[in-house]
C-alpha positions as CSV (number, residue, x, y, z in Angstrom):
1,M,-63.0,-10.0,-56.4
2,K,-63.6,-7.8,-53.4
3,F,-61.5,-8.3,-50.4
4,S,-62.8,-7.5,-46.9
5,P,-60.8,-5.5,-44.4
6,Q,-60.1,-8.7,-42.6
7,T,-58.7,-10.4,-45.7
8,T,-56.1,-7.7,-46.4
9,S,-54.6,-8.3,-43.0
10,T,-54.2,-12.0,-43.6
11,I,-50.7,-13.4,-44.0
12,L,-50.1,-16.8,-45.6
13,S,-48.3,-19.3,-43.5
14,A,-45.4,-21.4,-45.1
15,G,-48.0,-24.1,-46.0
16,G,-50.2,-21.6,-47.8
17,R,-52.8,-21.4,-45.0
18,P,-53.8,-18.0,-44.0
19,T,-52.9,-17.0,-40.5
20,Q,-55.2,-14.3,-38.8
21,G,-53.5,-11.6,-36.7
22,S,-50.0,-12.3,-37.8
23,A,-49.1,-8.7,-38.3
24,R,-50.2,-7.9,-34.7
25,D,-48.2,-10.8,-33.2
26,T,-45.3,-9.7,-35.1
27,G,-45.4,-6.3,-33.8
28,R,-45.4,-7.5,-30.2
29,T,-42.6,-9.8,-30.7
30,G,-40.5,-7.1,-32.2
31,G,-41.3,-4.8,-29.4
32,R,-40.1,-7.4,-27.1
33,R,-36.8,-8.0,-28.9
34,S,-36.2,-4.3,-29.2
35,R,-36.7,-3.8,-25.5
36,A,-34.4,-6.8,-24.6
37,W,-31.8,-5.4,-26.9
38,R,-31.9,-1.9,-25.3
39,T,-31.8,-3.6,-21.9
40,G,-28.8,-5.8,-22.7
41,G,-27.0,-2.9,-24.3
42,G,-27.5,-0.7,-21.4
43,L,-26.1,-3.3,-19.0
44,L,-23.1,-3.8,-21.2
45,T,-22.4,0.0,-21.4
46,V,-22.6,0.3,-17.6
47,A,-20.2,-2.6,-17.2
48,L,-17.7,-1.2,-19.6
49,M,-17.9,2.2,-18.0
50,T,-17.3,0.6,-14.6
51,A,-14.3,-1.2,-15.7
52,W,-13.0,1.9,-17.3
53,S,-13.4,3.9,-14.1
54,A,-11.7,1.2,-12.1
55,C,-8.7,1.3,-14.4
56,S,-8.5,5.0,-14.2
57,L,-8.4,5.4,-10.4
58,P,-5.2,6.9,-9.0
59,Q,-2.9,4.4,-7.3
60,A,-2.5,4.6,-3.6
61,Q,0.8,6.3,-2.6
62,P,2.9,5.1,0.2
63,D,3.0,7.2,3.5
64,L,6.4,8.8,3.8
65,T,5.7,10.4,7.2
66,R,8.5,9.8,9.6
67,F,8.2,10.2,13.5
68,F,11.0,11.3,15.9
69,L,11.5,11.5,19.6
70,L,13.6,13.7,21.9
71,N,15.9,11.5,24.0
72,E,17.8,11.9,27.2
73,V,21.6,12.5,26.9
74,T,23.6,10.1,29.0
75,H,26.3,11.5,31.3
76,K,28.1,8.6,33.0
77,G,30.3,10.8,34.8
78,D,27.4,12.7,36.6
79,V,26.1,9.5,38.2
80,A,27.8,9.7,41.5
81,E,26.9,8.9,45.1
82,V,24.6,11.3,46.6
83,V,26.2,13.5,49.4
84,G,23.9,15.3,51.5
85,E,20.4,16.3,50.6
86,P,20.1,17.9,47.2
87,P,17.1,20.3,46.5
88,R,13.9,18.8,45.6
89,I,12.0,20.2,42.7
90,V,8.7,19.7,40.8
91,L,9.1,20.2,37.0
92,R,5.8,21.5,35.8
93,T,4.5,20.5,32.4
94,V,6.1,22.6,29.8
95,I,4.0,25.4,28.4
96,V,4.2,25.9,24.7
97,P,2.7,28.7,22.4
98,E,-0.1,27.7,20.0
99,Y,2.0,27.5,17.0
100,L,4.3,24.9,18.6
101,R,1.4,22.6,19.7
102,G,1.0,19.2,18.1
103,R,3.6,17.1,16.3
104,I,4.7,18.7,13.1
105,M,8.3,19.5,13.2
106,Q,9.4,23.2,12.2
107,V,12.1,25.1,10.5
108,R,12.6,28.7,10.8
109,I,13.7,30.3,7.5
110,G,13.4,33.9,8.5
111,D,12.8,36.2,11.3
112,N,9.0,35.8,10.8
113,E,8.9,32.7,8.6
114,L,8.4,29.2,9.4
115,R,8.1,26.1,7.3
116,F,6.2,23.2,8.6
117,I,7.5,19.9,7.7
118,D,4.5,17.8,7.2
119,Q,6.5,14.6,6.6
120,A,8.6,15.1,9.8
121,R,6.7,14.8,13.0
122,W,7.2,14.2,16.6
123,A,6.0,10.9,17.9
124,E,4.3,12.7,20.9
125,P,3.0,16.2,21.3
126,L,6.0,18.4,21.9
127,E,4.7,19.8,25.4
128,A,4.8,16.1,26.5
129,G,7.9,15.1,25.0
130,L,9.9,18.0,26.2
131,T,8.7,17.6,29.8
132,R,9.5,13.9,29.6
133,V,13.1,14.4,28.5
134,L,13.8,17.2,30.8
135,R,12.8,14.9,33.8
136,E,15.0,12.1,32.4
137,D,18.0,14.5,32.0
138,L,17.5,15.9,35.5
139,A,17.2,12.4,36.9
140,Q,20.8,11.7,35.7
141,R,22.0,14.4,38.3
142,P,21.0,12.8,41.6
143,A,23.9,14.4,43.6
144,R,22.6,17.8,42.6
145,V,18.9,17.8,42.3
146,R,16.0,15.5,43.0
147,V,12.9,15.3,40.8
148,V,9.7,14.8,42.8
149,A,6.9,13.2,40.7
150,R,3.9,15.0,42.2
151,G,3.3,18.5,43.4
152,G,1.5,17.3,46.5
153,D,4.6,15.6,47.7
154,E,7.3,17.6,49.9
155,H,9.7,19.6,47.8
156,D,11.7,22.9,47.9
157,F,11.0,24.5,44.5
158,D,8.8,24.4,41.5
159,V,10.2,25.0,38.1
160,A,8.0,26.4,35.1
161,V,9.2,26.4,31.5
162,N,7.6,28.6,28.9
163,L,8.8,27.3,25.6
164,R,9.6,29.9,22.9
165,R,11.5,28.0,20.2
166,C,12.1,24.3,19.4
167,E,13.1,24.2,15.7
168,G,15.8,23.9,13.1
169,V,17.1,27.2,11.9
170,M,18.2,27.7,8.2
171,P,20.4,28.7,6.6
172,A,22.3,28.9,9.9
173,G,22.2,25.1,10.1
174,V,21.5,25.0,13.9
175,A,19.0,23.4,16.2
176,R,17.6,26.0,18.5
177,L,15.6,25.7,21.9
178,A,14.6,28.8,23.6
179,A,12.3,29.2,26.7
180,R,11.8,31.3,29.8
181,I,12.7,29.5,33.0
182,E,11.0,30.4,36.3
183,I,11.8,28.9,39.6
184,F,9.5,29.4,42.6
185,S,9.7,28.8,46.3
186,T,7.0,26.5,48.0
187,G,4.8,27.1,51.0
188,M,1.9,29.3,51.7
189,D,3.5,32.4,49.9
190,P,5.5,31.1,47.0
191,K,8.0,33.7,45.6
192,L,9.9,33.9,42.3
193,V,13.5,33.1,43.3
194,A,15.1,32.9,39.9
195,Q,14.3,33.4,36.3
196,E,16.2,33.5,32.8
197,D,15.5,33.7,29.2
198,F,17.3,30.7,28.1
199,S,18.4,30.1,24.5
200,F,20.8,27.4,23.2
201,D,21.9,26.6,19.7
202,V,23.5,23.2,18.6
203,P,25.3,23.7,15.3
204,G,25.8,21.3,12.4
205,W,22.4,20.5,11.0
206,D,22.4,19.7,7.5
207,G,18.8,21.0,6.9
208,S,17.3,17.9,5.6
209,D,18.0,15.0,8.2
210,Y,15.1,15.5,10.6
211,G,16.5,12.6,12.8
212,Q,19.8,14.6,13.3
213,L,17.6,17.7,14.2
214,A,15.8,15.6,16.9
215,R,19.1,14.5,18.3
216,K,20.3,18.0,18.4
217,L,17.3,19.4,20.0
218,S,17.7,16.7,22.7
219,E,21.2,18.0,23.2
220,A,19.7,21.5,23.7
221,A,17.1,20.0,26.2
222,D,19.9,18.5,28.2
223,A,21.7,21.9,28.4
224,M,18.4,23.4,29.6
225,A,18.2,20.8,32.4
226,E,21.8,21.7,33.4
227,R,20.8,25.3,33.6
228,F,17.9,24.5,35.9
229,V,20.4,23.1,38.3
230,T,22.7,26.1,38.3
231,L,19.8,28.5,38.7
232,L,18.5,26.7,41.9
233,P,19.3,28.8,45.0
234,A,21.9,27.2,47.3
235,P,20.3,25.0,50.1
236,K,19.8,26.4,53.3
237,A,22.5,25.6,55.9
């Protein structure tokens, strides 16, 4: 018997009846199943990789930064009744060098070497904090000096501070504040009437307690305020 080309591609069904085109249909079905398998497997792989990546992400670390303030030093004995008219001054905003700008606290460990303590910071820029605390310290000496808030108000002297040091010093274990103080007369032709290179060390810093360092630098700022008062020329008779 001779078979035609069509006969050779005929596949018997379960009931013995020939089914035309079954091989072609089978190929199509198999292709769809293969594509579905590849798609499902790819999604599963992506899901597993995403879950693995999420598990391997680094854990968030707590912020260990601490913030500190300069504070006024209270002198109960200095608060006395004002007798006469004390000199009136305007305290200009403290000028700081570039390396002292900002909020990071510093430790000097050599003549030309500084360590910036990233986890110990001032709660306000140093130029603002030091200006504030000097005014507060001077305000506790009303019998000896009067701080005028604005330069346009009547006053006798202008006080300028150029900061040079505000730091802990190791291995000496001191808090050091240093600045150039300049006092000017007022009027149409102001004159430099007093100046001094001020430096003050407060001993006893342990090298690791930055709250203690802030307190000791506050004591040094109070000593600077006292120096302002003693440098002021005697009031005119």
